[in-house]
C-alpha positions in Angstrom: 0.0 0.0 0.0 1.8 3.0 -1.2 1.4 6.0 -3.5 3.8 7.7 -5.8 2.9 11.3 -6.6 -0.7 10.6 -5.5 -1.2 7.4 -7.6 -1.3 3.9 -6.2 -3.2 2.4 -3.2 -4.1 3.8 0.2 -6.1 2.8 3.2 -9.0 5.2 4.1 -11.7 5.1 6.7 -12.3 4.0 10.2 -15.6 2.3 10.9 -16.9 -0.3 13.3 -14.5 0.5 16.1 -14.5 -2.3 18.7 -13.8 -2.0 22.5 -10.3 -3.4 21.9 -9.5 -0.5 19.6 -9.6 -2.5 16.4 -11.5 -1.0 13.4 -12.4 -1.6 9.8 -10.7 0.3 6.9 -10.7 -0.1 3.2 -7.8 -0.1 0.7 -8.5 2.1 -2.3 -6.9 2.7 -5.7 -6.2 6.4 -5.7 -5.8 9.0 -8.3 -4.3 12.3 -7.1 -4.9 11.0 -3.5 -8.7 10.7 -4.2 -10.2 7.2 -3.7 -11.4 5.8 -7.1 -12.1 2.1 -6.6 -12.2 -0.1 -3.5 -9.8 -3.0 -3.5 -10.0 -4.8 -0.1 -11.3 -4.1 3.4 -9.2 -4.9 6.5 -9.8 -5.3 10.2 -6.9 -3.4 11.8 -5.5 -4.3 15.2 -2.8 -2.3 17.0 -0.1 -4.7 17.8 1.8 -2.7 20.4 0.9 0.3 22.5 4.1 2.1 23.1 4.7 5.8 23.3 5.8 8.5 25.6 3.3 11.3 24.8 3.0 14.4 22.7 5.7 14.7 20.0 7.5 11.6 21.0 7.8 8.0 19.9 4.6 6.1 19.3 4.1 2.6 17.9 3.1 2.3 14.3 2.8 -1.5 14.3 -0.6 -2.8 13.2 -1.9 -6.2 12.1 -4.2 -6.2 9.1 -6.7 -9.0 8.7 -8.4 -9.3 5.3 -12.2 -9.3 5.4 -14.9 -9.0 2.7 -15.4 -5.6 1.2 -17.2 -3.4 3.7 -20.0 -2.1 1.6 -21.3 0.5 4.1 -17.9 2.2 4.2 -17.6 2.2 0.4 -21.0 3.8 0.1 -20.1 6.5 2.7 -16.9 7.3 0.9 -18.7 7.7 -2.5 -21.5 9.7 -0.8 -19.0 12.0 0.8 -17.2 12.8 -2.4 -20.5 13.2 -4.3 -21.7 15.7 -1.6 -18.4 17.6 -1.9 -18.7 17.7 -5.7 -22.3 18.8 -5.6 -21.5 21.6 -3.1 -18.6 22.8 -5.3 -20.9 22.8 -8.3 -23.6 24.8 -6.5 -21.0 27.3 -5.3 -19.7 27.8 -8.8 -23.2 28.2 -10.3 -24.0 30.8 -7.6 -20.8 32.7 -8.2 -21.5 32.7 -12.0 -24.9 34.2 -11.6 -23.7 36.7 -9.0 -21.0 37.7 -11.5 -23.6 38.2 -14.2 -26.1 39.9 -11.9 -23.6 42.5 -10.6 -21.8 42.9 -14.0 -18.2 42.9 -12.7 
């Protein structure tokens, strides 16, 4: 899971958090860091819990267990980006009409 100049695969999301701290995340094919297509979902467990506090060493060791694709998380990701795109479109349309209305 890596990206080069924003292209590759990346894990996004954190859903179904359990009392033990594990959670579900989905690996995505990304284009300019934007998720395009889901590849695989994982249950992620923190292996060690080391660390001294703020701005100091903290463990980055995790165990990833493959699970079937988490459809709810995929839907939420697509819905989020659709909402952002719609909001941007509405903003641009309003700006266009304001430009025409006030004749800048």
